[in-house]
Phi, psi and omega in degrees: 000133183282163176299322180296318179295324179297322181291329181286337184224068191275345189286121177289144178285147180280019182273134178266125177277135179236159180264337182197158185295337181302331182296341184254358187294336176279351185257347188230158179244347178204155186228130171254130184234126174294145184274292186286127180094342179247311179268326177198172179229041179102341179249221179292151176297147178288122181306318178296328179291320177296319177299322179295319177299321178296320179297316179298312181297320180295334179275000177084013180266127178291147182241130172239126179269133181246147178209133168279067179245136177289346178282163181282176188293317186300313178298327178289322177297318178296321180298320180294319179297318177299326181284344178114014175269114182302131185300325184291348182279337188250129181281325182199161173237131178238122178242157177296325177296322178292316180299317179295315180303316182291327174301313179294315183298328181267005177075020179271152179273166178253090183050049177094352179258134173218072183288152178259341180220135186233131168273123193251134170254122181208165182297315180220162175296327178296324177296322178295311181299318179298317184291321184276355179301125179095352178264134172267330177203137004284169178241152178279141176230143181281324184273129182298327183289347177269351187272152172255351177195163174256130177250125177252109177268318180193170178254137178300144180301141174085357180259144175252178183298324181298336180290349181254011181301319180296319178297317180299312181297316182292320179296319178294320180298326179271354181070029182279134172285158177245134174249123184251121181268007177209097183289351181297132178274335176227154179238126180287146175226160180304148181086008178082008179286150175235122179258150177295140184232179190304321182299332179291322177293319178298320179296319179296320180297317179294318180297332179278357177108004181278159175273129182232135171239124181246142176239127182142179176302134012259020189290152185297320181303320180294314182290330174298319177292323184294323183255015184306325181276356184242023184295344179279351183263145170300136184299327179293346177267005175255127184258127173259119179252125179196168183250004181249121175297317186292327186248308185284307181291313181298312182294316179297315181296318181297333181267003177084015180273158169285150185230137174239116183266129178264109186292333187271020179264232185291342178261017187302328182297335179287346185240008180296138178063022175257130175226359178273117182304321181296318180290323176299317178299317178295320180296320177298316179298317179295319180297319178297317179296320180300328181263001177067035181236158175295147176301144177296155178292322183222162177212153180210153182293314172210155181297125181210000000 
């Protein structure tokens, strides 16, 4: 960063940089941890993140793992164990797909929508069958003309947004609303790759004039489910750890939670080759402003 750039953006961010999660254990009573990008990126769990979970558990703080995943909680919990996260460290897993499924199972509407038939976008047919297991309504339908809404659980591997242009046009022509079970626009993968995700399709549908309802971080319904077991705690004593300004920091802050931002997740490119704490703090502040969210309370390079 040049001297001129420093003069244009001189205000230090109020975010405190920490070296490890142990520094916060005296400040919090419960911990919410984002899954993808913080605990793993599709492959094996990050060893420092697992060590951090052990530190949290050893301090007696309950851990709930959160994910903007269209899949239900049980498959995500199994995925974490396969990745190397010991099952005994985590008290619960809350996914956007689970929250949406329970809304339907309990007969609740989705911000005014209660469709009976859904045209589903998902990675595989098996994912669709797994998600609808146990639901009597709504039901999945293959033909768009039979649907009352489009449900996006996930995007099939190898497809880009342009591959859904026909679906977008047809959905708009029929006036169908879209329900998105994963608001994330990108999905982290090992090696620092970012793949297009369900939220990007929902954003394109909305930009084209369609009605979209999303369930997941940062929406209030999701965070209410995430802290349901912690309603006896002051919200400021609950820590939200995540790597997304738009979803983790924004959602946690809006709900009154403390926030720990992981710089090495989906925003890692903004922090490459930075080692000056003051500049890292300024970069965090600018990133927060760009996303229209309050600066996180704390930040760390990766969960450790």
